ZAMARGU-4260 file (C-alpha; in steps of 0.2 Angstrom, whole numbers, plus 5000, padded with zeros to 4 digits):
<rodrens>
0) 4982/5014/5192 | 4974/5008/5176 | 4981/5009/5158 | 4972/5022/5148 | 4959/5016/5135
5) 4957/5022/5116 | 4944/5034/5114 | 4932/5022/5105 | 4933/5010/5119 | 4929/5025/5131
10) 4914/5028/5119 | 4909/5011/5121 | 4910/5010/5140 | 4901/5026/5141 | 4885/5021/5132
15) 4885/5004/5143 | 4886/5014/5157 | 4872/5027/5151 | 4861/5011/5148 | 4846/5011/5137
20) 4835/5024/5144 | 4833/5043/5141 | 4841/5047/5158 | 4858/5037/5163 | 4857/5024/5175
25) 4872/5031/5185 | 4873/5049/5191 | 4880/5061/5177 | 4894/5067/5188 | 4900/5049/5190
30) 4899/5045/5172 | 4911/5062/5170 | 4922/5055/5183 | 4922/5039/5173 | 4926/5046/5157
35) 4940/5057/5163 | 4949/5043/5175 | 4949/5031/5158 | 4959/5045/5148 | 4971/5048/5160
40) 4973/5029/5166 | 4968/5033/5185 | 4954/5023/5195 | 4937/5025/5192 | 4924/5029/5204
45) 4922/5016/5218 | 4905/5009/5211 | 4903/4990/5212 | 4891/4989/5196 | 4902/5002/5185
50) 4917/4992/5187 | 4909/4976/5182 | 4904/4985/5167 | 4922/4992/5163 | 4928/4974/5166
55) 4917/4968/5152 | 4923/4982/5141 | 4941/4978/5144 | 4937/4959/5140 | 4930/4966/5122
60) 4944/4974/5119 | 4958/4962/5123 | 4949/4947/5113 | 4964/4943/5100 | 4961/4947/5082
65) 4965/4930/5078 | 4952/4922/5089 | 4937/4916/5081 | 4926/4901/5087 | 4921/4887/5077
70) 4905/4887/5087 | 4894/4900/5093 | 4892/4890/5111 | 4912/4894/5111 | 4909/4911/5115
75) 4897/4907/5130 | 4910/4897/5137 | 4927/4909/5134 | 4917/4926/5136 | 4902/4923/5148
80) 4902/4942/5154 | 4900/4948/5135 | 4888/4934/5131 | 4876/4939/5146 | 4879/4959/5143
85) 4862/4963/5136 | 4864/4982/5136 | 4863/4987/5117 | 4873/5002/5110 | 4866/5014/5096
90) 4875/5017/5080 | 4871/5030/5069 | 4877/5032/5051 | 4872/5047/5040 | 4877/5063/5029
95) 4874/5072/5013 | 4867/5063/4998 | 4868/5069/4978 | 4881/5081/4983 | 4885/5085/4965
100) 4868/5091/4961 | 4868/5102/4976 | 4886/5109/4972 | 4885/5112/4954 | 4867/5117/4954
105) 4873/5134/4949 | 4884/5136/4934 | 4894/5152/4943 | 4910/5149/4953 | 4905/5159/4967
110) 4889/5149/4971 | 4898/5132/4968 | 4911/5139/4979 | 4898/5143/4993 | 4888/5128/4991
115) 4904/5116/4994 | 4911/5126/5008 | 4893/5126/5016 | 4893/5106/5015 | 4910/5106/5022
120) 4905/5116/5037 | 4892/5105/5041 | 4901/5088/5039 | 4918/5094/5048 | 4911/5105/5062
125) 4892/5105/5064 | 4889/5087/5065 | 4905/5085/5077 | 4900/5099/5086 | 4884/5089/5092
130) 4897/5077/5103 | 4906/5092/5109 | 4922/5088/5098 | 4931/5105/5101 | 4936/5096/5117
135) 4948/5085/5107 | 4960/5096/5099 | 4971/5083/5091 | 4957/5072/5084 | 4946/5086/5078
140) 4957/5102/5075 | 4943/5110/5064 | 4932/5109/5079 | 4945/5117/5091 | 4948/5131/5079
145) 4928/5134/5079 | 4926/5130/5097 | 4915/5145/5101 | 4905/5143/5086 | 4901/5123/5091
150) 4896/5129/5107 | 4884/5141/5099 | 4878/5127/5087 | 4871/5117/5103 | 4865/5132/5111
155) 4855/5138/5096 | 4848/5121/5094 | 4843/5119/5111 | 4835/5137/5112 | 4824/5130/5097
160) 4820/5114/5105 | 4821/5112/5124 | 4820/5093/5123 | 4838/5093/5117 | 4846/5096/5133
165) 4847/5078/5137 | 4855/5073/5121 | 4869/5086/5123 | 4872/5077/5142 | 4872/5059/5132
170) 4884/5064/5118 | 4903/5064/5120 | 4917/5066/5107 | 4924/5048/5110 | 4909/5042/5103
175) 4913/5048/5086 | 4922/5034/5074 | 4924/5045/5059 | 4918/5062/5051 | 4930/5067/5040
180) 4921/5066/5023 | 4902/5069/5019 | 4897/5055/5032 | 4897/5053/5050 | 4898/5036/5060
185) 4897/5036/5078 | 4889/5028/5094 | 4877/5034/5105 | 4866/5029/5119 | 4851/5018/5112
190) 4837/5029/5117 | 4844/5044/5108 | 4847/5036/5091 | 4830/5042/5084 | 4834/5060/5090
195) 4850/5060/5083 | 4847/5054/5067 | 4833/5066/5065 | 4844/5080/5070 | 4857/5075/5057
200) 4846/5077/5043 | 4838/5094/5050 | 4854/5102/5050 | 4858/5099/5033 | 4840/5105/5028
205) 4840/5119/5040 | 4857/5127/5034 | 4855/5123/5015 | 4836/5121/5013 | 4839/5111/4996
210) 4853/5099/5000 | 4848/5081/5001 | 4854/5071/5017 | 4850/5054/5025 | 4854/5048/5041
215) 4850/5030/5049 | 4854/5021/5066 | 4852/5005/5075 | 4857/4996/5091 | 4868/4982/5093
220) 4873/4970/5108 | 4892/4971/5114 | 4896/4955/5106 | 4890/4962/5089 | 4904/4975/5088
225) 4917/4960/5088 | 4908/4946/5079 | 4895/4955/5067 | 4877/4952/5067 | 4870/4939/5080
230) 4852/4933/5082 | 4841/4934/5098 | 4845/4925/5108 | 4863/4923/5102 | 4863/4903/5102
235) 4852/4905/5087 | 4863/4912/5076 | 4868/4902/5060 | 4887/4901/5064 | 4902/4892/5055
240) 4899/4874/5060 | 4882/4876/5054 | 4887/4881/5037 | 4900/4868/5036 | 4887/4854/5039
245) 4881/4854/5021 | 4890/4860/5006 | 4875/4865/4997 | 4873/4879/5011 | 4890/4886/5007
250) 4887/4885/4987 | 4869/4893/4990 | 4869/4909/4978 | 4863/4917/4992 | 4876/4912/5005
255) 4889/4917/4990 | 4882/4934/4987 | 4883/4939/5005 | 4900/4930/5009 | 4907/4933/4993
260) 4917/4920/4981 | 4932/4907/4985 | 4948/4912/4977 | 4965/4903/4976 | 4960/4887/4985
265) 4954/4896/5001 | 4944/4888/5014 | 4925/4893/5016 | 4931/4897/5034 | 4942/4912/5028
270) 4926/4920/5019 | 4915/4919/5035 | 4927/4925/5047 | 4930/4940/5034 | 4913/4943/5035
275) 4908/4941/5053 | 4915/4956/5061 | 4911/4976/5064 | 4911/4978/5045 | 4896/4967/5044
280) 4886/4981/5056 | 4891/4995/5045 | 4885/4986/5030 | 4868/4984/5038 | 4867/5003/5042
285) 4872/5006/5023 | 4859/4996/5017 | 4847/5005/5029 | 4854/5021/5022 | 4851/5015/5003
290) 4834/5011/5008 | 4829/5028/5016 | 4838/5038/5003 | 4828/5030/4989 | 4812/5035/4998
295) 4807/5017/5006 | 4799/5015/5023 | 4811/5007/5034 | 4804/4991/5042 | 4797/4993/5061
300) 4802/5013/5060 | 4792/5027/5068 | 4802/5039/5058 | 4792/5048/5043 | 4799/5045/5026
305) 4810/5057/5017 | 4803/5051/5000 | 4796/5069/4995 | 4808/5082/4988 | 4806/5100/4995
310) 4791/5109/4988 | 4793/5126/4980 | 4779/5139/4975 | 4774/5138/4957 | 4763/5153/4956
315) 4766/5159/4938 | 4766/5178/4941 | 4780/5176/4954 | 4799/5182/4951 | 4811/5167/4951
320) 4829/5166/4953 | 4841/5162/4939 | 4846/5145/4942 | 4833/5134/4948 | 4817/5145/4945
325) 4813/5145/4964 | 4804/5159/4972 | 4816/5174/4973 | 4815/5184/4989 | 4824/5199/4984
330) 4837/5205/4972 | 4858/5208/4974 | 4855/5226/4973 | 4873/5229/4977 | 4878/5217/4964
335) 4882/5218/4945 | 4867/5217/4935 | 4856/5214/4952 | 4853/5196/4951 | 4837/5189/4960
340) 4841/5177/4973 | 4831/5164/4980 | 4835/5161/4999 | 4844/5144/4995 | 4855/5152/4981
345) 4858/5168/4992 | 4865/5158/5006 | 4877/5149/4992 | 4884/5165/4986 | 4887/5174/5005
350) 4895/5159/5010 | 4905/5160/4994 | 4910/5177/4997 | 4915/5177/5015 | 4925/5160/5012
355) 4935/5171/5000 | 4936/5186/5012 | 4930/5198/5000 | 4925/5211/5013 | 4910/5219/5020
360) 4908/5230/5005 | 4904/5216/4993 | 4892/5208/5006 | 4881/5223/5007 | 4867/5217/4997
365) 4865/5204/5010 | 4867/5213/5027 | 4858/5229/5022 | 4842/5221/5015 | 4828/5218/5027
370) 4820/5205/5014 | 4834/5192/5019 | 4831/5194/5038 | 4822/5179/5047 | 4808/5182/5060
375) 4812/5174/5077 | 4799/5179/5090 | 4800/5198/5091 | 4818/5200/5083 | 4821/5199/5065
380) 4838/5192/5060 | 4850/5186/5046 | 4853/5168/5044 | 4870/5166/5052 | 4883/5158/5039
385) 4893/5152/5054 | 4911/5147/5056 | 4919/5146/5038 | 4938/5143/5033 | 4943/5141/5016
390) 4955/5128/5009 | 4967/5141/5005 | 4969/5146/5023 | 4972/5127/5026 | 4985/5126/5012
395) 4994/5143/5019 | 4993/5134/5037 | 5001/5119/5029 | 5015/5128/5018 | 5021/5139/5034
400) 5026/5122/5042 | 5033/5114/5026 | 5049/5115/5016 | 5039/5123/5001 | 5038/5139/5011
405) 5053/5149/5003 | 5050/5140/4986 | 5032/5144/4984 | 5032/5163/4991 | 5049/5168/4985
410) 5051/5187/4988 | 5032/5189/4991 | 5025/5195/5007 | 5011/5183/5011 | 5000/5196/5019
415) 4999/5204/5000 | 4992/5187/4993 | 4973/5185/4991 | 4963/5171/4985 | 4955/5169/4966
420) 4939/5175/4964 | 4935/5170/4948 | 4939/5157/4934 | 4946/5172/4924 | 4958/5175/4938
425) 4964/5157/4938 | 4963/5157/4919 | 4974/5173/4919 | 4989/5163/4927 | 4987/5150/4914
430) 4986/5161/4897 | 4967/5159/4897 | 4965/5140/4900 | 4962/5130/4917 | 4963/5113/4923
435) 4948/5104/4931 | 4956/5090/4941 | 4945/5077/4949 | 4954/5063/4958 | 4946/5047/4967
440) 4953/5034/4978 | 4957/5016/4970 | 4953/4999/4979 | 4944/5008/4994 | 4930/4999/4995
445) 4939/4983/4993 | 4951/4986/5007 | 4937/4992/5019 | 4927/4976/5016 | 4944/4964/5019
450) 4953/4974/5031 | 4942/4984/5043 | 4936/4973/5055 | 4934/4984/5072 | 4927/5002/5075
455) 4947/5006/5079 | 4952/5001/5061 | 4937/5012/5054 | 4942/5026/5064 | 4960/5025/5060
460) 4957/5022/5041 | 4946/5037/5040 | 4959/5049/5047 | 4972/5040/5037 | 4963/5042/5020
465) 4959/5060/5024 | 4975/5066/5030 | 4984/5058/5014 | 4972/5066/5002 | 4972/5084/5009
470) 4992/5084/5011 | 4994/5077/4994 | 4985/5092/4987 | 4994/5104/4998 | 5011/5095/4992
475) 5007/5096/4974 | 5002/5114/4975 | 5016/5120/4985 | 5029/5112/4973 | 5022/5116/4955
480) 5012/5134/4959 | 5017/5152/4965 | 5007/5166/4968 | 5002/5176/4952 | 4999/5196/4949
485) 4985/5198/4939 | 4987/5208/4923 | 4978/5211/4907 | 4960/5209/4915 | 4946/5219/4907
490) 4928/5224/4909 | 4921/5222/4926 | 4938/5212/4932 | 4949/5227/4927 | 4951/5235/4945
495) 4960/5217/4951 | 4974/5221/4939 | 4990/5221/4950 | 4982/5210/4964 | 4994/5195/4969
500) 4982/5179/4972 | 4986/5161/4975 | 4980/5155/4957 | 4969/5139/4961 | 4952/5135/4968
505) 4950/5119/4980 | 4931/5114/4977 | 4932/5100/4990 | 4943/5088/4999 | 4932/5075/5007
510) 4936/5058/5011 | 4945/5051/4996 | 4939/5063/4984 | 4946/5079/4977 | 4940/5093/4966
515) 4951/5107/4961 | 4953/5121/4947 | 4971/5127/4942 | 4980/5135/4928 | 4981/5123/4913
520) 5001/5124/4911 | 5002/5115/4928 | 4988/5103/4928 | 4996/5088/4923 | 5011/5089/4934
525) 4999/5092/4949 | 4988/5077/4946 | 5004/5066/4945 | 5010/5074/4961 | 4994/5072/4969
530) 4993/5052/4964 | 5012/5050/4970 | 5011/5059/4987 | 4995/5050/4991 | 5004/5033/4991
535) 5020/5040/4998 | 5010/5049/5013 | 5001/5034/5017 | 5017/5023/5018 | 5029/5036/5027
540) 5017/5051/5034 | 5020/5057/5051 | 5002/5057/5054 | 4997/5039/5047 | 4994/5027/5061
545) 4992/5012/5049 | 5007/5013/5037 | 5013/4994/5037 | 4994/4989/5033 | 4994/4999/5017
550) 5012/4991/5011 | 5012/4978/4997 | 5026/4966/5005 | 5025/4953/4990 | 5041/4956/4978
555) 5032/4945/4965 | 5018/4958/4965 | 5029/4972/4965 | 5040/4966/4951 | 5025/4960/4940
560) 5017/4978/4943 | 5031/4986/4933 | 5027/4977/4917 | 5012/4987/4912 | 5021/5003/4909
565) 5023/5009/4890 | 5036/5021/4894 | 5055/5014/4896 | 5063/5031/4896 | 5076/5039/4906
570) 5064/5041/4922 | 5066/5026/4933 | 5051/5016/4938 | 5046/5019/4957 | 5038/5002/4961
575) 5020/5005/4968 | 5020/4997/4985 | 5004/5004/4992 | 4988/4995/4991 | 4978/5010/4989
580) 4981/5024/4975 | 4971/5038/4966 | 4965/5039/4949 | 4961/5056/4942 | 4953/5064/4927
585) 4960/5082/4920 | 4952/5092/4910 | 4962/5107/4902 | 4950/5122/4893 | 4946/5138/4891
590) 4940/5148/4907 | 4925/5153/4898 | 4920/5135/4897 | 4903/5132/4907 | 4908/5124/4922
595) 4892/5111/4922 | 4899/5106/4906 | 4918/5105/4911 | 4913/5095/4928 | 4903/5082/4917
600) 4918/5079/4905 | 4930/5078/4921 | 4920/5065/4928 | 4920/5054/4913 | 4939/5055/4912
605) 4939/5051/4931 | 4928/5036/4927 | 4940/5031/4912 | 4955/5032/4923 | 4947/5021/4936
610) 4942/5007/4924 | 4961/5008/4918 | 4966/5006/4935 | 4955/4991/4938 | 4962/4982/4922
615) 4979/4984/4926 | 4976/4977/4942 | 4968/4962/4935 | 4982/4960/4922 | 4998/4964/4931
620) 4994/4967/4950 | 4997/4985/4948 | 4990/4994/4962 | 4996/5013/4958 | 4986/5027/4951
625) 4981/5032/4933 | 4977/5048/4925 | 4966/5052/4910 | 4967/5070/4901 | 4959/5079/4887
630) 4962/5096/4880 | 4947/5105/4875 | 4950/5119/4864 | 4932/5124/4861 | 4916/5121/4871
635) 4908/5111/4854 | 4923/5100/4851 | 4914/5085/4860 | 4895/5084/4858 | 4894/5066/4865
640) 4904/5058/4879 | 4922/5056/4879 | 4921/5036/4876 | 4911/5036/4861 | 4920/5052/4855
645) 4938/5040/4855 | 4928/5026/4848 | 4921/5035/4834 | 4934/5047/4830 | 4951/5042/4837
650) 4950/5023/4832 | 4953/5016/4814 | 4952/4999/4809 | 4950/4993/4790 | 4946/4977/4785
655) 4964/4965/4785 | 4972/4979/4793 | 4976/4981/4813 | 4967/4993/4825 | 4975/5011/4826
660) 4970/5020/4842 | 4976/5039/4839 | 4977/5042/4857 | 4987/5034/4873 | 4977/5039/4888
665) 4974/5033/4901 | 4992/5035/4908 | 5000/5026/4924 | 5008/5039/4935 | 5025/5034/4929
670) 5020/5036/4910 | 5013/5052/4914 | 5031/5058/4921 | 5037/5050/4904 | 5024/5060/4894
675) 5028/5078/4902 | 5046/5073/4899 | 5044/5069/4882 | 5034/5085/4878 | 5047/5095/4887
680) 5060/5087/4875 | 5049/5089/4859 | 5050/5108/4861 | 5066/5108/4866 | 5069/5101/4848
685) 5063/5115/4839 | 5051/5104/4829 | 5042/5115/4817 | 5024/5118/4822 | 5017/5116/4805
690) 5025/5098/4804 | 5018/5093/4821 | 4999/5097/4815 | 5004/5088/4797 | 5010/5073/4806
695) 4995/5072/4816 | 4984/5073/4803 | 4992/5059/4793 | 4989/5047/4809 | 4972/5043/4802
700) 4979/5038/4784 | 4987/5022/4790 | 5001/5016/4800 | 5015/5016/4787 | 5010/5033/4780
705) 5012/5040/4798 | 5030/5032/4800 | 5036/5038/4783 | 5032/5056/4786 | 5038/5056/4803
710) 5055/5050/4798 | 5056/5062/4784 | 5053/5077/4795 | 5064/5070/4808 | 5078/5068/4798
715) 5077/5086/4793 | 5081/5093/4810 | 5098/5098/4816 | 5108/5082/4822 | 5107/5086/4841
720) 5089/5088/4841 | 5087/5072/4831 | 5096/5063/4845 | 5084/5072/4858 | 5069/5064/4849
725) 5077/5047/4845 | 5081/5046/4865 | 5065/5053/4873 | 5052/5048/4862 | 5057/5034/4849
730) 5067/5023/4861 | 5057/5028/4876 | 5039/5024/4869 | 5040/5016/4850 | 5053/5003/4852
735) 5047/4986/4843 | 5042/4972/4855 | 5047/4958/4842 | 5063/4964/4833 | 5076/4979/4833
740) 5064/4990/4823 | 5056/5008/4827 | 5038/5010/4825 | 5038/5030/4828 | 5026/5038/4830
745) 5016/5021/4836 | 5018/5009/4849 | 5013/4991/4848 | 5000/4984/4860 | 4998/4965/4859
750) 4981/4959/4862 | 4973/4944/4870 | 4966/4937/4855 | 4983/4938/4847 | 4981/4953/4837
755) 4991/4969/4838 | 4984/4986/4841 | 4995/5002/4837 | 4993/5016/4846 | 5001/5034/4847
760) 5004/5048/4860 | 5008/5060/4846 | 4991/5068/4845 | 4992/5071/4865 | 5009/5079/4864
765) 5003/5091/4850 | 4988/5096/4861 | 4998/5099/4875 | 5012/5109/4865 | 5004/5127/4869
770) 5006/5123/4887 | 5024/5118/4888 | 5032/5135/4894 | 5050/5139/4891 | 5061/5140/4905
775) 5072/5155/4910 | 5087/5142/4911 | 5099/5137/4898 | 5090/5128/4884 | 5105/5115/4882
780) 5102/5109/4900 | 5083/5111/4903 | 5074/5115/4888 | 5056/5118/4890 | 5045/5112/4904
785) 5027/5105/4905 | 5022/5109/4923
</rodrens>
């Protein structure tokens, strides 16, 4: 009896046992018996050569993480079997590229939704289906739920290409390192690397027609999986002792660029050890990926270049679709206005409709029109959209098992709740406004480079990040939203009045990226919760395998990070103890705002939030999340980029006077919670709206003018309301740094050059004021809520 091995170790053993040819060096039935025995911890088939291979694999697994030889020859002395193992193992990396260009190619939500769902299906189901991942339900739940579809994928591909049968025999689910975002990384027998990378690229092209994709592969020796790239023969590899012989080699610019820069008096050996591991292999694949993506021919490669984009008919008298003016095949004759569709656009629309479960009647324009059918031999058939499962279905599955179930559904039967079909319906739940949320992970790249040293590390990290990202979104939606009954719709949407919907749209959750649309009055709170839950789940989640690896254990770093918060109010600071976090951009705008314009602004806000996070990490060791937001009341409010708008319109500095910033964004998660609380109390104080706007207009006239007018209007309020503002705005945000004075509505921000910048959150409070909703509870206890 032997101990069961980790899945990836079984995959490595499978590749070695298969060998470097297209036919396995052992009988296929023996390999299957070996795989099952290793999974169950039983004895493997009684084959001496096979047992020697497994002994070598176990030896690789048992190498201590702390072991690192000073000389390359030490490996030969200590691990002779690994040194002499010459069978190479294939490693494949690939996925979609220029994703935003494909998803947001159309300005209509149904097609954006369909493009995102189609890519999600390929990423999470189609590519893992090559490896028969439906056989591992715990590791690949999406494939398991679509197991019949996965089998059909392989069957259909083999029907088109008879040469794929050996490939299906060679691929098993234990070979997949990760396939949870827009990319897949997997082992495979060496001989099938060219077939597999071509198949990955082909899958994207066949299913989407226009989406860009790229896949590359390489083969490596067994020792390289643990100690990074090695020369052939191994003893010629430039190892640590070679670099230490001459200081010039260590300080060479090429060496510094490759291994990194020394910090805090670390020995150069530390840089070398951190580089020479499995991460160096994936780095080589990433470089090959970038070369191929850019259209360059890879060295010593027989594969055709992907440098040329798809070519479309340009005859001047042909009908075009309404998006990219591609050749239109047929009209959507049963849709409003009967739009003309190209094949690529029609696929997006039909996938979007089926994802939302709009029913067969709404899809007759596709199913009843023979122009959409493809000719296969003597049979005409429709393109098959495959297995589709919307994010709302996954959200429902999560809510059913969570403590949010009763709070979210309340007294509404879940069978009566449908999905939002348009921005109009989401905006109906937000008084005509919606919030675009775009979140992305912080410190991810640095963590991967420094901490992930084995294939098992990559697999664990990928699954942990995807789990934390997905569940943080579900937690936020379950905590802040409720099903909404549509009302007041007119025109083409009038028939939807009375329908109950989930008032949100998840465009994508991939890796550490999140894009969703929610009602405007819930957007900031949802963004804050996503950031907080992401960190909490990584440190406490039941499904997270590397909890302690993500935890900050240095008390000095935790303590110092708390000094970065400007908000000093009633909400206590929760120290950020996670090495990883999320930055988020939030755009609040009318539902009629063009999606391409909203997406562009939200991306800018995300970049601004990430820039703030990097600066806070540098200055205060703050590893937590940040949020930048903008309230857009009209489409033409910003004609340039956001940074330029803030510098030119919202920053004032006269000669001899301090700089004034008429905005406070971006915010840390703690500050955002304080901003929400301050907004609630501001509305509860019954501050006259006309005076709110008047103070905002006076901000531009200087620090003293704004302070004087704020004090004048504040003292005219009732005493109880004055105390609310004093406690939740003035003391929480505007206390002076060097004396007992009060700067309201300004905050002082000392600069590194000794000057002081004054900034204010008043403008953002005024812009958020319409989205602060009154609660049904007693005002004296809860007042208003910015949800």
